[in-house]
N, C-alpha and C positions, 0 to 999 in steps of 0.2 A: 504494500499500499504506500502510497506516496503522498506524503505530507504538505509538500512545498506548495506555495501559492503561484498563481502564474506572474505576480509581480515580482517573486523572488528569483524565479527562471529567467524572465526579461531582463533583471536589472544591470546597469552597465553595458547592456548591447542595443544598438539603434537597429533598425529594421535589416539592414545588413548583416549585424552580429560583430560590427568594429567599431561603432560609433564611439565607445568610451575611450579606447586607445587616441583615436584620431583627435577628440575632445582635449585630452590630458596633453598630445604631443602639439596641438596649437597652442594652449596656456605655457607649456613650457618653452615653447621658442618665444612667446611674446615675453616672458619672465628674463630670457636671455636677452631680448632686444633691447631690454630697459637699459640697462648700464653701458652695454656697447654704443646705443645711441646717445647718450650723454656724453660718453667719453668721444663720438665721432664728432658731435656739435662744438664740445670744447676744445678738443685739438684742432679741429679743422678752423676753427675760428681764428686762432693765432698764424695761420700760413699768410704770411706777409712778406714779398708782394705775392699777389694771387695771380702768378704767372706758372707757365710750364714749369720753370726752374725751380721755383719757389715750392710748387706740389712735390717736385722729384725730391728737391732736398727735404721736405718735411717724410716722406715717404719711406728715406733713406735711413730714417731714425730707429734704433731698437724697438722691436716689439710694435712699431706700425703696422708692417704689412701684416703681420699675423692677426693684430686685432681688426684691422681693416677686410681681411678675409673672412674671419668668423663672423663680422658684421655683415657682410653680403651674402655669407651662406645662411645665415639665419633670416635675413629679411626674405631672401628668394624662398625658402622653403615655408615660411610663414605666410608666405603671399600665395605660394601654391597650394597650400592646406585651405585658406581661405576661399581661392577661386575654386577648389574641387567640391567643397561644400556648395557653391551657388550652382556650378554646373549640374552636381547631382540632383539637387531640388528642381532647378528650372528648366532641364534640358530633358524633353521625352522623346522615349525612342529608345531601342536597346543599341542601335548602330550608330546615331548621332551621339548620344552620350559617352560611349566607348571611345568614339574617333575623337570627340573634341577633350576628353581626358588625357588621352594618349597625346595630343596635339601640345596641349597647355603645358604637362610634363616635360617632354620633349623641348618646348621652347622656355621652360624656366631652368631646365639642366643646361641649354645653350647659355642662358644668360648667366646662369652662376661660372660657368667653365670661362667664357671668356673675359667674365670681369675679374675673376681669380687670376687668370694668365696675365691678364693685361696689368694688375698691381705688381704680380711678381716679376712680370719685365721691367717695369719701371723700378722699381726698388732692387734690383739686382743689377 
């Protein structure tokens, strides 16, 4: 005999069975973005003069490329998770939904890789 209620069976899982982990990963990425965004705003505001050489000099400081790559990786991942929820909710049809999710995932992966490669190329 099973004494579990329907609510206890469904708790932590959305209709697709992975809602809890998706929600927590979006919250973790938002928490990680808070200090990284504050660091980026305060650190980048000190870049003077605002030219390519001033930016490259700022980027060659210790820890700046690492933190900048972390910032962009977290920002792209957080944006992807948010857009994934929007697409899952508002794009109807199995093919259109799957196709749009694949395109968005590839687009954000391309953006993340190109941004990190650009940061490392200037820094090194």
